[in-house]
PyMOL CGO cylinders between C-alpha atoms (Angstrom):
from pymol import cmd
from pymol.cgo import CYLINDER

trace = [
    CYLINDER, 36.95, 52.10, 43.89, 38.91, 48.88, 43.30, 0.3, 1, 1, 1, 1, 1, 1,
    CYLINDER, 38.91, 48.88, 43.30, 35.91, 47.39, 41.44, 0.3, 1, 1, 1, 1, 1, 1,
    CYLINDER, 35.91, 47.39, 41.44, 35.88, 50.32, 39.01, 0.3, 1, 1, 1, 1, 1, 1,
    CYLINDER, 35.88, 50.32, 39.01, 39.62, 49.97, 38.33, 0.3, 1, 1, 1, 1, 1, 1,
    CYLINDER, 39.62, 49.97, 38.33, 39.17, 46.23, 37.62, 0.3, 1, 1, 1, 1, 1, 1,
    CYLINDER, 39.17, 46.23, 37.62, 36.37, 46.98, 35.13, 0.3, 1, 1, 1, 1, 1, 1,
    CYLINDER, 36.37, 46.98, 35.13, 38.45, 49.65, 33.41, 0.3, 1, 1, 1, 1, 1, 1,
    CYLINDER, 38.45, 49.65, 33.41, 41.39, 47.22, 33.14, 0.3, 1, 1, 1, 1, 1, 1,
    CYLINDER, 41.39, 47.22, 33.14, 39.12, 44.55, 31.67, 0.3, 1, 1, 1, 1, 1, 1,
    CYLINDER, 39.12, 44.55, 31.67, 37.69, 47.01, 29.15, 0.3, 1, 1, 1, 1, 1, 1,
    CYLINDER, 37.69, 47.01, 29.15, 41.17, 48.12, 28.09, 0.3, 1, 1, 1, 1, 1, 1,
    CYLINDER, 41.17, 48.12, 28.09, 42.31, 44.49, 27.76, 0.3, 1, 1, 1, 1, 1, 1,
    CYLINDER, 42.31, 44.49, 27.76, 39.28, 43.67, 25.63, 0.3, 1, 1, 1, 1, 1, 1,
    CYLINDER, 39.28, 43.67, 25.63, 39.72, 46.73, 23.39, 0.3, 1, 1, 1, 1, 1, 1,
    CYLINDER, 39.72, 46.73, 23.39, 43.39, 45.89, 23.05, 0.3, 1, 1, 1, 1, 1, 1,
    CYLINDER, 43.39, 45.89, 23.05, 42.56, 42.31, 22.06, 0.3, 1, 1, 1, 1, 1, 1,
    CYLINDER, 42.56, 42.31, 22.06, 40.04, 43.31, 19.37, 0.3, 1, 1, 1, 1, 1, 1,
    CYLINDER, 40.04, 43.31, 19.37, 41.74, 46.40, 17.94, 0.3, 1, 1, 1, 1, 1, 1,
    CYLINDER, 41.74, 46.40, 17.94, 42.79, 44.66, 14.69, 0.3, 1, 1, 1, 1, 1, 1,
    CYLINDER, 42.79, 44.66, 14.69, 39.45, 42.88, 14.12, 0.3, 1, 1, 1, 1, 1, 1,
    CYLINDER, 39.45, 42.88, 14.12, 37.54, 43.68, 10.94, 0.3, 1, 1, 1, 1, 1, 1,
    CYLINDER, 37.54, 43.68, 10.94, 33.75, 43.21, 10.71, 0.3, 1, 1, 1, 1, 1, 1,
    CYLINDER, 33.75, 43.21, 10.71, 32.44, 40.31, 8.59, 0.3, 1, 1, 1, 1, 1, 1,
    CYLINDER, 32.44, 40.31, 8.59, 30.57, 41.00, 5.41, 0.3, 1, 1, 1, 1, 1, 1,
    CYLINDER, 30.57, 41.00, 5.41, 26.84, 41.26, 6.07, 0.3, 1, 1, 1, 1, 1, 1,
    CYLINDER, 26.84, 41.26, 6.07, 25.94, 38.25, 3.90, 0.3, 1, 1, 1, 1, 1, 1,
    CYLINDER, 25.94, 38.25, 3.90, 27.71, 35.95, 6.35, 0.3, 1, 1, 1, 1, 1, 1,
    CYLINDER, 27.71, 35.95, 6.35, 26.05, 37.48, 9.36, 0.3, 1, 1, 1, 1, 1, 1,
    CYLINDER, 26.05, 37.48, 9.36, 22.55, 36.73, 8.12, 0.3, 1, 1, 1, 1, 1, 1,
    CYLINDER, 22.55, 36.73, 8.12, 23.09, 33.17, 6.90, 0.3, 1, 1, 1, 1, 1, 1,
    CYLINDER, 23.09, 33.17, 6.90, 20.03, 31.06, 7.62, 0.3, 1, 1, 1, 1, 1, 1,
    CYLINDER, 20.03, 31.06, 7.62, 20.58, 27.47, 8.69, 0.3, 1, 1, 1, 1, 1, 1,
    CYLINDER, 20.58, 27.47, 8.69, 18.97, 24.98, 6.31, 0.3, 1, 1, 1, 1, 1, 1,
    CYLINDER, 18.97, 24.98, 6.31, 15.42, 24.18, 7.27, 0.3, 1, 1, 1, 1, 1, 1,
    CYLINDER, 15.42, 24.18, 7.27, 14.73, 20.49, 7.84, 0.3, 1, 1, 1, 1, 1, 1,
    CYLINDER, 14.73, 20.49, 7.84, 12.59, 18.70, 5.30, 0.3, 1, 1, 1, 1, 1, 1,
    CYLINDER, 12.59, 18.70, 5.30, 9.01, 18.29, 6.47, 0.3, 1, 1, 1, 1, 1, 1,
    CYLINDER, 9.01, 18.29, 6.47, 7.92, 14.84, 7.54, 0.3, 1, 1, 1, 1, 1, 1,
    CYLINDER, 7.92, 14.84, 7.54, 5.11, 13.67, 5.23, 0.3, 1, 1, 1, 1, 1, 1,
    CYLINDER, 5.11, 13.67, 5.23, 2.97, 12.22, 8.02, 0.3, 1, 1, 1, 1, 1, 1,
    CYLINDER, 2.97, 12.22, 8.02, -0.20, 11.90, 5.95, 0.3, 1, 1, 1, 1, 1, 1,
    CYLINDER, -0.20, 11.90, 5.95, 1.73, 10.22, 3.15, 0.3, 1, 1, 1, 1, 1, 1,
    CYLINDER, 1.73, 10.22, 3.15, 3.21, 7.75, 5.64, 0.3, 1, 1, 1, 1, 1, 1,
    CYLINDER, 3.21, 7.75, 5.64, -0.26, 7.04, 7.07, 0.3, 1, 1, 1, 1, 1, 1,
    CYLINDER, -0.26, 7.04, 7.07, -1.62, 6.53, 3.55, 0.3, 1, 1, 1, 1, 1, 1,
    CYLINDER, -1.62, 6.53, 3.55, 1.22, 4.15, 2.68, 0.3, 1, 1, 1, 1, 1, 1,
    CYLINDER, 1.22, 4.15, 2.68, 0.60, 2.12, 5.83, 0.3, 1, 1, 1, 1, 1, 1,
    CYLINDER, 0.60, 2.12, 5.83, -3.12, 1.95, 5.10, 0.3, 1, 1, 1, 1, 1, 1,
    CYLINDER, -3.12, 1.95, 5.10, -2.44, 0.88, 1.51, 0.3, 1, 1, 1, 1, 1, 1,
    CYLINDER, -2.44, 0.88, 1.51, -0.33, -1.99, 2.86, 0.3, 1, 1, 1, 1, 1, 1,
    CYLINDER, -0.33, -1.99, 2.86, -3.14, -3.04, 5.15, 0.3, 1, 1, 1, 1, 1, 1,
    CYLINDER, -3.14, -3.04, 5.15, -5.75, -2.75, 2.40, 0.3, 1, 1, 1, 1, 1, 1,
    CYLINDER, -5.75, -2.75, 2.40, -3.61, -4.72, -0.03, 0.3, 1, 1, 1, 1, 1, 1,
    CYLINDER, -3.61, -4.72, -0.03, -4.18, -7.96, 1.89, 0.3, 1, 1, 1, 1, 1, 1,
    CYLINDER, -4.18, -7.96, 1.89, -7.63, -9.48, 2.08, 0.3, 1, 1, 1, 1, 1, 1,
    CYLINDER, -7.63, -9.48, 2.08, -8.76, -12.47, 4.11, 0.3, 1, 1, 1, 1, 1, 1,
    CYLINDER, -8.76, -12.47, 4.11, -11.28, -13.46, 1.45, 0.3, 1, 1, 1, 1, 1, 1,
    CYLINDER, -11.28, -13.46, 1.45, -8.87, -13.92, -1.46, 0.3, 1, 1, 1, 1, 1, 1,
    CYLINDER, -8.87, -13.92, -1.46, -9.24, -17.33, -3.10, 0.3, 1, 1, 1, 1, 1, 1,
    CYLINDER, -9.24, -17.33, -3.10, -6.80, -18.06, -5.93, 0.3, 1, 1, 1, 1, 1, 1,
    CYLINDER, -6.80, -18.06, -5.93, -7.62, -20.39, -8.78, 0.3, 1, 1, 1, 1, 1, 1,
    CYLINDER, -7.62, -20.39, -8.78, -4.09, -21.70, -9.18, 0.3, 1, 1, 1, 1, 1, 1,
    CYLINDER, -4.09, -21.70, -9.18, -2.88, -22.62, -5.70, 0.3, 1, 1, 1, 1, 1, 1,
    CYLINDER, -2.88, -22.62, -5.70, -0.96, -25.85, -5.41, 0.3, 1, 1, 1, 1, 1, 1,
    CYLINDER, -0.96, -25.85, -5.41, -2.62, -28.11, -2.87, 0.3, 1, 1, 1, 1, 1, 1,
    CYLINDER, -2.62, -28.11, -2.87, -0.65, -30.75, -1.09, 0.3, 1, 1, 1, 1, 1, 1,
    CYLINDER, -0.65, -30.75, -1.09, -2.78, -31.79, 1.86, 0.3, 1, 1, 1, 1, 1, 1,
    CYLINDER, -2.78, -31.79, 1.86, -2.05, -29.41, 4.70, 0.3, 1, 1, 1, 1, 1, 1,
    CYLINDER, -2.05, -29.41, 4.70, 1.35, -28.40, 3.36, 0.3, 1, 1, 1, 1, 1, 1,
    CYLINDER, 1.35, -28.40, 3.36, 1.62, -24.82, 2.16, 0.3, 1, 1, 1, 1, 1, 1,
    CYLINDER, 1.62, -24.82, 2.16, 2.90, -24.60, -1.41, 0.3, 1, 1, 1, 1, 1, 1,
    CYLINDER, 2.90, -24.60, -1.41, 2.58, -21.81, -3.93, 0.3, 1, 1, 1, 1, 1, 1,
    CYLINDER, 2.58, -21.81, -3.93, 4.32, -20.81, -7.15, 0.3, 1, 1, 1, 1, 1, 1,
    CYLINDER, 4.32, -20.81, -7.15, 3.42, -17.67, -9.08, 0.3, 1, 1, 1, 1, 1, 1,
    CYLINDER, 3.42, -17.67, -9.08, 2.54, -18.20, -12.75, 0.3, 1, 1, 1, 1, 1, 1,
    CYLINDER, 2.54, -18.20, -12.75, 5.45, -17.94, -15.14, 0.3, 1, 1, 1, 1, 1, 1,
    CYLINDER, 5.45, -17.94, -15.14, 8.11, -19.35, -12.80, 0.3, 1, 1, 1, 1, 1, 1,
    CYLINDER, 8.11, -19.35, -12.80, 9.90, -22.67, -13.01, 0.3, 1, 1, 1, 1, 1, 1,
    CYLINDER, 9.90, -22.67, -13.01, 8.62, -25.54, -10.85, 0.3, 1, 1, 1, 1, 1, 1,
    CYLINDER, 8.62, -25.54, -10.85, 12.26, -26.09, -9.86, 0.3, 1, 1, 1, 1, 1, 1,
    CYLINDER, 12.26, -26.09, -9.86, 11.91, -23.05, -7.61, 0.3, 1, 1, 1, 1, 1, 1,
    CYLINDER, 11.91, -23.05, -7.61, 9.49, -24.93, -5.35, 0.3, 1, 1, 1, 1, 1, 1,
    CYLINDER, 9.49, -24.93, -5.35, 11.72, -27.97, -4.99, 0.3, 1, 1, 1, 1, 1, 1,
    CYLINDER, 11.72, -27.97, -4.99, 14.74, -25.75, -4.25, 0.3, 1, 1, 1, 1, 1, 1,
    CYLINDER, 14.74, -25.75, -4.25, 12.72, -23.78, -1.72, 0.3, 1, 1, 1, 1, 1, 1,
    CYLINDER, 12.72, -23.78, -1.72, 11.58, -26.96, 0.04, 0.3, 1, 1, 1, 1, 1, 1,
    CYLINDER, 11.58, -26.96, 0.04, 15.17, -28.28, 0.19, 0.3, 1, 1, 1, 1, 1, 1,
    CYLINDER, 15.17, -28.28, 0.19, 16.52, -25.04, 1.71, 0.3, 1, 1, 1, 1, 1, 1,
    CYLINDER, 16.52, -25.04, 1.71, 18.46, -23.90, -1.37, 0.3, 1, 1, 1, 1, 1, 1,
    CYLINDER, 18.46, -23.90, -1.37, 18.15, -20.21, -0.44, 0.3, 1, 1, 1, 1, 1, 1,
    CYLINDER, 18.15, -20.21, -0.44, 19.50, -18.79, 2.81, 0.3, 1, 1, 1, 1, 1, 1,
    CYLINDER, 19.50, -18.79, 2.81, 16.81, -17.30, 5.03, 0.3, 1, 1, 1, 1, 1, 1,
    CYLINDER, 16.81, -17.30, 5.03, 17.75, -13.64, 5.43, 0.3, 1, 1, 1, 1, 1, 1,
    CYLINDER, 17.75, -13.64, 5.43, 14.95, -12.43, 7.72, 0.3, 1, 1, 1, 1, 1, 1,
    CYLINDER, 14.95, -12.43, 7.72, 12.40, -13.98, 10.08, 0.3, 1, 1, 1, 1, 1, 1,
    CYLINDER, 12.40, -13.98, 10.08, 9.19, -12.83, 11.74, 0.3, 1, 1, 1, 1, 1, 1,
    CYLINDER, 9.19, -12.83, 11.74, 7.08, -14.62, 14.32, 0.3, 1, 1, 1, 1, 1, 1,
    CYLINDER, 7.08, -14.62, 14.32, 3.30, -14.17, 14.36, 0.3, 1, 1, 1, 1, 1, 1,
    CYLINDER, 3.30, -14.17, 14.36, 2.70, -16.15, 17.58, 0.3, 1, 1, 1, 1, 1, 1,
    CYLINDER, 2.70, -16.15, 17.58, 0.16, -14.50, 19.85, 0.3, 1, 1, 1, 1, 1, 1,
    CYLINDER, 0.16, -14.50, 19.85, -1.08, -12.02, 17.24, 0.3, 1, 1, 1, 1, 1, 1,
    CYLINDER, -1.08, -12.02, 17.24, -4.68, -11.62, 16.22, 0.3, 1, 1, 1, 1, 1, 1,
    CYLINDER, -4.68, -11.62, 16.22, -5.47, -11.77, 12.51, 0.3, 1, 1, 1, 1, 1, 1,
    CYLINDER, -5.47, -11.77, 12.51, -5.62, -8.00, 11.84, 0.3, 1, 1, 1, 1, 1, 1,
    CYLINDER, -5.62, -8.00, 11.84, -2.40, -7.40, 13.73, 0.3, 1, 1, 1, 1, 1, 1,
    CYLINDER, -2.40, -7.40, 13.73, -0.63, -10.21, 11.87, 0.3, 1, 1, 1, 1, 1, 1,
    CYLINDER, -0.63, -10.21, 11.87, -1.85, -8.96, 8.47, 0.3, 1, 1, 1, 1, 1, 1,
    CYLINDER, -1.85, -8.96, 8.47, -0.36, -5.50, 9.06, 0.3, 1, 1, 1, 1, 1, 1,
    CYLINDER, -0.36, -5.50, 9.06, 2.86, -7.00, 10.42, 0.3, 1, 1, 1, 1, 1, 1,
    CYLINDER, 2.86, -7.00, 10.42, 3.28, -9.28, 7.38, 0.3, 1, 1, 1, 1, 1, 1,
    CYLINDER, 3.28, -9.28, 7.38, 2.58, -6.45, 4.92, 0.3, 1, 1, 1, 1, 1, 1,
    CYLINDER, 2.58, -6.45, 4.92, 5.10, -4.14, 6.60, 0.3, 1, 1, 1, 1, 1, 1,
    CYLINDER, 5.10, -4.14, 6.60, 7.68, -6.93, 6.85, 0.3, 1, 1, 1, 1, 1, 1,
    CYLINDER, 7.68, -6.93, 6.85, 7.41, -7.79, 3.15, 0.3, 1, 1, 1, 1, 1, 1,
    CYLINDER, 7.41, -7.79, 3.15, 7.63, -4.11, 2.16, 0.3, 1, 1, 1, 1, 1, 1,
    CYLINDER, 7.63, -4.11, 2.16, 10.71, -3.69, 4.33, 0.3, 1, 1, 1, 1, 1, 1,
    CYLINDER, 10.71, -3.69, 4.33, 12.33, -6.80, 2.82, 0.3, 1, 1, 1, 1, 1, 1,
    CYLINDER, 12.33, -6.80, 2.82, 11.62, -5.52, -0.68, 0.3, 1, 1, 1, 1, 1, 1,
    CYLINDER, 11.62, -5.52, -0.68, 13.29, -2.18, 0.11, 0.3, 1, 1, 1, 1, 1, 1,
    CYLINDER, 13.29, -2.18, 0.11, 16.34, -3.92, 1.60, 0.3, 1, 1, 1, 1, 1, 1,
    CYLINDER, 16.34, -3.92, 1.60, 16.70, -6.40, -1.28, 0.3, 1, 1, 1, 1, 1, 1,
    CYLINDER, 16.70, -6.40, -1.28, 16.02, -9.47, 0.86, 0.3, 1, 1, 1, 1, 1, 1,
    CYLINDER, 16.02, -9.47, 0.86, 15.09, -12.52, -1.23, 0.3, 1, 1, 1, 1, 1, 1,
    CYLINDER, 15.09, -12.52, -1.23, 14.26, -15.34, 1.20, 0.3, 1, 1, 1, 1, 1, 1,
    CYLINDER, 14.26, -15.34, 1.20, 12.34, -15.04, 4.47, 0.3, 1, 1, 1, 1, 1, 1,
    CYLINDER, 12.34, -15.04, 4.47, 10.74, -17.30, 7.06, 0.3, 1, 1, 1, 1, 1, 1,
    CYLINDER, 10.74, -17.30, 7.06, 7.38, -16.45, 8.57, 0.3, 1, 1, 1, 1, 1, 1,
    CYLINDER, 7.38, -16.45, 8.57, 6.50, -18.39, 11.70, 0.3, 1, 1, 1, 1, 1, 1,
    CYLINDER, 6.50, -18.39, 11.70, 2.72, -18.65, 11.96, 0.3, 1, 1, 1, 1, 1, 1,
    CYLINDER, 2.72, -18.65, 11.96, 2.44, -21.40, 14.54, 0.3, 1, 1, 1, 1, 1, 1,
    CYLINDER, 2.44, -21.40, 14.54, 0.60, -24.70, 14.50, 0.3, 1, 1, 1, 1, 1, 1,
    CYLINDER, 0.60, -24.70, 14.50, -2.55, -23.46, 16.18, 0.3, 1, 1, 1, 1, 1, 1,
    CYLINDER, -2.55, -23.46, 16.18, -2.12, -25.58, 19.29, 0.3, 1, 1, 1, 1, 1, 1,
    CYLINDER, -2.12, -25.58, 19.29, -3.19, -22.74, 21.57, 0.3, 1, 1, 1, 1, 1, 1,
    CYLINDER, -3.19, -22.74, 21.57, -6.04, -21.46, 19.39, 0.3, 1, 1, 1, 1, 1, 1,
    CYLINDER, -6.04, -21.46, 19.39, -9.67, -22.07, 20.22, 0.3, 1, 1, 1, 1, 1, 1,
    CYLINDER, -9.67, -22.07, 20.22, -10.26, -25.11, 18.00, 0.3, 1, 1, 1, 1, 1, 1,
    CYLINDER, -10.26, -25.11, 18.00, -6.58, -26.10, 18.00, 0.3, 1, 1, 1, 1, 1, 1,
    CYLINDER, -6.58, -26.10, 18.00, -6.48, -25.17, 14.31, 0.3, 1, 1, 1, 1, 1, 1,
    CYLINDER, -6.48, -25.17, 14.31, -3.84, -22.97, 12.67, 0.3, 1, 1, 1, 1, 1, 1,
    CYLINDER, -3.84, -22.97, 12.67, -5.89, -19.85, 11.94, 0.3, 1, 1, 1, 1, 1, 1,
    CYLINDER, -5.89, -19.85, 11.94, -2.96, -17.68, 10.84, 0.3, 1, 1, 1, 1, 1, 1,
    CYLINDER, -2.96, -17.68, 10.84, -1.55, -20.43, 8.63, 0.3, 1, 1, 1, 1, 1, 1,
    CYLINDER, -1.55, -20.43, 8.63, -4.55, -20.34, 6.29, 0.3, 1, 1, 1, 1, 1, 1,
    CYLINDER, -4.55, -20.34, 6.29, -4.82, -16.55, 6.32, 0.3, 1, 1, 1, 1, 1, 1,
    CYLINDER, -4.82, -16.55, 6.32, -1.10, -16.17, 5.67, 0.3, 1, 1, 1, 1, 1, 1,
    CYLINDER, -1.10, -16.17, 5.67, -1.44, -18.39, 2.60, 0.3, 1, 1, 1, 1, 1, 1,
    CYLINDER, -1.44, -18.39, 2.60, -4.01, -15.99, 1.14, 0.3, 1, 1, 1, 1, 1, 1,
    CYLINDER, -4.01, -15.99, 1.14, -2.08, -12.86, 2.11, 0.3, 1, 1, 1, 1, 1, 1,
    CYLINDER, -2.08, -12.86, 2.11, 1.14, -14.06, 0.50, 0.3, 1, 1, 1, 1, 1, 1,
    CYLINDER, 1.14, -14.06, 0.50, -0.55, -14.97, -2.78, 0.3, 1, 1, 1, 1, 1, 1,
    CYLINDER, -0.55, -14.97, -2.78, -1.88, -11.42, -3.04, 0.3, 1, 1, 1, 1, 1, 1,
    CYLINDER, -1.88, -11.42, -3.04, 1.56, -9.84, -2.76, 0.3, 1, 1, 1, 1, 1, 1,
    CYLINDER, 1.56, -9.84, -2.76, 3.19, -9.25, -6.14, 0.3, 1, 1, 1, 1, 1, 1,
    CYLINDER, 3.19, -9.25, -6.14, 6.69, -9.53, -4.68, 0.3, 1, 1, 1, 1, 1, 1,
    CYLINDER, 6.69, -9.53, -4.68, 6.09, -13.15, -3.58, 0.3, 1, 1, 1, 1, 1, 1,
    CYLINDER, 6.09, -13.15, -3.58, 7.37, -15.62, -6.19, 0.3, 1, 1, 1, 1, 1, 1,
    CYLINDER, 7.37, -15.62, -6.19, 6.80, -18.80, -4.18, 0.3, 1, 1, 1, 1, 1, 1,
    CYLINDER, 6.80, -18.80, -4.18, 6.43, -20.22, -0.72, 0.3, 1, 1, 1, 1, 1, 1,
    CYLINDER, 6.43, -20.22, -0.72, 6.64, -23.64, 0.85, 0.3, 1, 1, 1, 1, 1, 1,
    CYLINDER, 6.64, -23.64, 0.85, 6.28, -25.17, 4.26, 0.3, 1, 1, 1, 1, 1, 1,
    CYLINDER, 6.28, -25.17, 4.26, 9.51, -24.93, 6.23, 0.3, 1, 1, 1, 1, 1, 1,
    CYLINDER, 9.51, -24.93, 6.23, 11.74, -27.94, 6.75, 0.3, 1, 1, 1, 1, 1, 1,
    CYLINDER, 11.74, -27.94, 6.75, 11.35, -29.61, 10.18, 0.3, 1, 1, 1, 1, 1, 1,
    CYLINDER, 11.35, -29.61, 10.18, 14.50, -27.93, 11.53, 0.3, 1, 1, 1, 1, 1, 1,
    CYLINDER, 14.50, -27.93, 11.53, 13.14, -24.52, 10.40, 0.3, 1, 1, 1, 1, 1, 1,
    CYLINDER, 13.14, -24.52, 10.40, 9.70, -24.83, 11.99, 0.3, 1, 1, 1, 1, 1, 1,
    CYLINDER, 9.70, -24.83, 11.99, 7.98, -27.50, 9.90, 0.3, 1, 1, 1, 1, 1, 1,
    CYLINDER, 7.98, -27.50, 9.90, 4.22, -27.05, 9.61, 0.3, 1, 1, 1, 1, 1, 1,
    CYLINDER, 4.22, -27.05, 9.61, 4.39, -24.01, 11.90, 0.3, 1, 1, 1, 1, 1, 1,
    CYLINDER, 4.39, -24.01, 11.90, 6.39, -21.88, 9.47, 0.3, 1, 1, 1, 1, 1, 1,
    CYLINDER, 6.39, -21.88, 9.47, 6.66, -21.03, 5.81, 0.3, 1, 1, 1, 1, 1, 1,
    CYLINDER, 6.66, -21.03, 5.81, 9.69, -20.11, 3.67, 0.3, 1, 1, 1, 1, 1, 1,
    CYLINDER, 9.69, -20.11, 3.67, 8.96, -17.34, 1.18, 0.3, 1, 1, 1, 1, 1, 1,
    CYLINDER, 8.96, -17.34, 1.18, 10.96, -16.42, -1.93, 0.3, 1, 1, 1, 1, 1, 1,
    CYLINDER, 10.96, -16.42, -1.93, 10.66, -12.76, -2.95, 0.3, 1, 1, 1, 1, 1, 1,
    CYLINDER, 10.66, -12.76, -2.95, 11.44, -11.03, -6.22, 0.3, 1, 1, 1, 1, 1, 1,
    CYLINDER, 11.44, -11.03, -6.22, 14.91, -9.54, -6.56, 0.3, 1, 1, 1, 1, 1, 1,
]
cmd.load_cgo(trace, "trace")
């Protein structure tokens, strides 16, 4: 009997508390939360594949600047002063990646994604560490030569030069990107 009295008291208290409440208009009751935008997974896969496809190992430019084993490149239409400034460390390196231990295909994708990311973020000067090839099969820098070709194929690359000794020397390259 005491349980029933407690329930009746609770009901009365509730009814007393809500006696002045007015119902909301129906349009507010049926408000749908905004649906999240769909993730364009296929588009993202296509973009990634386009980055991979945009770099070829067989690309041979007609206008590469050769300087022994030193990596040097300047895109047509740009001042030769850019190369000398790049070699002297005129621009501050804003981002760095290291390709040590990567196989060629893995490195190609990594470089393409890195350059695309830098372009989106407005980064102008980067360092790519490719290594000297001391641990490769013939003790030759495999990625160094491939990287040279990959960078020349990217439109956003204005110039690149071998890094200064304190920045990696013959095991790294400094790249200047379009603004």
